[in-house]
N, C-alpha and C positions, 0 to 999 in steps of 0.2 A: 449060412449068414444071414441076420439083419441087418436091415435098413442102416440102422444106428451103428454097427462095428463095421460095415462096408463104407460110412459115411464118412467114422473115425479115423479109418485106416488110409482113407482117401488125402485127408486133412494131415495127415502124420507126412504124409509122401508130399504133401506139398511145401509143408514146411521144409522139412530135408532137403527140399530140392532151392528151395529159397535161398536158405543158408548156404549150401554149396555153391548158387550161384554168386552169393555175394562174397564169397573166398575165392572164386574163382577169378570173378570179374575186375575185385575192388575198383570198384565204382559206388560213391554216394554223392548225396546233395546236402549242404552244412547249413542250419538254421539257428543261428545263434539271437536270442532276445539280449540285447546288450542293457536292456534296462532291468535285467534278473540283480540279485545281489553280486555276482559275480561275474556276470556277462561279458562287462565290455573289457575286462582286464582278460578274459581266457580266451577271445574269439581268437585273436591272433595264434595263442598257444594250441588250441584246437586244432588250427589247420593244419599247422607245422605238424603236432605227434600223429594225427588223420594218414599224412602223407608219406611221414615217416616211416608210418606202419603199411604203405603200399598202395594207400588208397588214392585212385585218381577224382579227383573233385570236380563233377561237371558243373558247376554253381555254388554260391557262396554268399548267404547271403547276413551279415550285422545288421537285425533290427531293430531301429531305434525307438521307433513309434509301435510300442505294443497293440494298439488297436489295429495296426495293419499285420500281424501276426498271421491271423487265420486264412487272409488274401492270401499271402506268399506260398503257404503251406498249401493251401489247395490247389492253388496254381503249379507247384512242383511237383503231387501227386498226380496231376489231368495229365502233367508233359507225360507221365507214363513212366517216371523213376523208380528202381525197385527198393531202393534203400534211402532214405531220408534222415538225418542226424538232424536231432533239436536240443539244444541248449538252452537251459534255463530250469526254472525252479517248475514248482506245482501249478501254477497257474497258468504258466508257459505252456504245460502237458497240455491242461484242460483245455485251453484255447486250441488248441493243436488235434488231437486226438477225432475231433470230428470229422476232418480229413482223412483220417485213415478208417475210421470205421467201417466193418467189411471189404473194405478193397486188398488188392494183392500187391500189397505194398508193405515193407518192412518198418518199424519207428527202431529208432535206434535215440540213444537216451545219454545227454550227457548231463548232470545233476551240475547245476547254478544257480539254486535257489538258497534261501534261507534255514529250511528246515528239510528239505528235499525227500519228503514223506514215503512218494512213492518209488523212488530209487533203492529208499532203506527197503521196502518191502520187496523188490524186484532182486537182493540183494546183489545190485550193482552198486561199486566202489563210489566212492565219493569225492574222490582227488582224480583231475582229470588225466593221469596216465593211464589208473585202473580203470577209468572207467572208455576208455579209447581199448584200451586192452580186448576189453569185452566187446567191444563192435568188430575190431578184426579178429577174434577166436572165439565168442559167442555162438548160441546156437538159439533158434527161431520157436518161440511158443508162441500159442494163442490164448490170451487172456479177457476177461469178464470186463466189459466196462458198464460201468451205472448211466441211468439214465433219467433227467428230470425234463417233465416236458418233452420236448424235440434237441434239447441240450446235454450231448455225452459228456460225464467226467471219469477223470480217470480214480482217483485214491478216496474223497469223502467228499460231501456236503454237510450242513450245519445252520441251523436256525437257533436264534438268542444271542448270547453275548458274543462267540465266536462272529457272525456276522456284525454285529454292531464292530467290533475290534476290527474287519476287514475294510467297512466304510472310513473309519477312523484312523487307517495308519498311512502317515506322510510317506509316500515314497524314498525322499530322502532317509528320513530316521528307519524305516527297515533297514536298505542300503547300508546304512552307517554301523547302526547298533545292532543289527541279525535280530535271533531271536529274542536280544533283550530288549528289542525296540516293542516288540510284541507286548511284554511284561511290562513297560511302562503305558503301553496305551490300555491294555486290560484294565488297569489299576483306575484310571480317568475315568472309564467307560463304563467300568463297575459301580461305582458311587450316585452312578443314577440310573441303573440297568432295572426294569423291572420285570416281573415274571408275565406270563401271557399264558393266555387258555388254548390246548392243542388239541385237535380230532386227528384220529389217525384211523382211516380205513383202510385194511389189511384184506388183501384179495382172497376171500376162501374163509377166515376166520374171524369176519366182523366188525365191531370199528372198536375204538381205544381213545377214551376221553379225557385228559388229564388237565384238570381245572385251575391247576397251576403248574407250569415248565420252565425252567429257568434253560434248558439247550435241549435242542434234537440235534442228532447226531448220526447220520444215515453213512455207513462205512463201507465201502468196497475193498479195501485195504484195513492193515490194522493197523501205521501210522496218526498220529494226527500233530499237526505240531512239533515233529520230527521225533515225538512220545508215543510210547506203544501203549495205545489205549483201548482197542478192539481187538485182542489176541486172536476170537472167536472168528474174525472177519478172514476170508480168502480171495484172491483174486480168480482163480479159478472154483469158486463154491456154486456159482450158480445161481446165490442170494446175497440180500444185505443184510448188515448185522445195523441194527435200531438200536442207539442206545439215547434215554430219555432222562436227564436230570429233573428231581420232582423237586417241587417243593416252590415258598414262597420268598424265602429267604436269601439275599446274597449272599451272605456267609457260605452257603449251602454249595453253591458253585465254585467257589473257593478252595472249599475244604476239599470237594471231588478232583479237582486239579491238580491240587497238593498230593492226593494219594497217588493220583495216576504219576506223579511227578517221580515218587518216591517206590514206585513198583506196586504198590496197592491198590487191588481191586477195590471201589468202593462197595457199601454195602446197599441190598436192596430197599431199605429203606429211601436215598436217596436216589439209585442209578436202576430204573430199568431196562432192560434187554430182550428184546426179540429178535428173531431174522422173518423175511421176507421174501418174496419175489417181487411183487408188485405194489402197492401203497397209494393212496393220496392223502396228502397234507394239508389241514388248513389252521387257522389260527386266528385268533381274537387278541388284542388286535391284527394288524394284518403285518407279518412279520417280513423284513428282508431274509434272503440264504446266500450262505456264501455257499459257491462251489471250486473245491480245492481254493480255497484261501481266497478269492475271490467274490464279491458281493454281487452279482449280476441277475439275481431274479428276485421274485418274491411271491408269499403263499396268497394261493392256492397252487399246491404243485401235486403232479403226479410222476409215480418214480418207478421204475423199473432196473430190470438185467439185461444188459445188451449181451447174449451169452458168445463167447469166443469170438468176441468182436474187434481185436484187439494184436495184430503180430505183431513181436517186439523182441530186439534181440536181447540174450541173459546169458548170465553165466554159465558154462557151460557142467558145473556140479548141481545147478536148480532143476529138480524134477519139473515134469511137464506134466501135471497132472490130470488137464483134458482127457 
């Protein structure tokens, strides 16, 4: 038996043991970002549904200050809890996964955001009752995370117009209007948005230079903004999918996103796509980087795959491809 097969068998046993312990003990910690779109009203209902499903909550935290979320999650992990349920949107998930990466703790997801792209990728129901049912009767898989410099991310990172939208999105507008709020801000930002020069060094393949780029997307999962945009991306592929929207005309990016929204794949004249395990991205001028919907970094960045970094509860019918 090879070391790789033995290691995979050991991981499979550990995941099965964790899932069995969660079903048997029915203990969890609940952490909800109450600033997420549905977080405030969902916190009490989530507690009720978890208790009705037989869970004992060792602790529960309604986090009203999003800047404290990382601290609260890291503290719960450090205390040795084996099952921690996080309620929020994609930005909340991105803030939380750093504390989970390569730790013997299971992530439970309650999708309470605007787009819920990560939950869609994992086939987790978007309604609260359905998501809690997965927590109570699902299975544990381990999936890849992306990594930008020293920061893990769950679903996708973007440079260009999406980062400009993330920086310009008022929290109240997103909470009230949901995805429609993104469209309003996108229209305002697009009017003044300019293309940028982008250099991508792909490990083992050389350098790609785009003299005029409108958007760079690095996808760990196939959804962005709740729309299927990178169907070739997988949380278990051990690679990231890179999309570059090319050209200097602002009309191009509007056309590309309109096609994605309609379920049409843009052509190679507008969109270049490739896969990579490790890459370095730089731009002229310097650009902000949106990580799972939050503009929290800027170029240059080093991007890599964190293989099988996150243990997460998913529906029983979802395959564990690792």
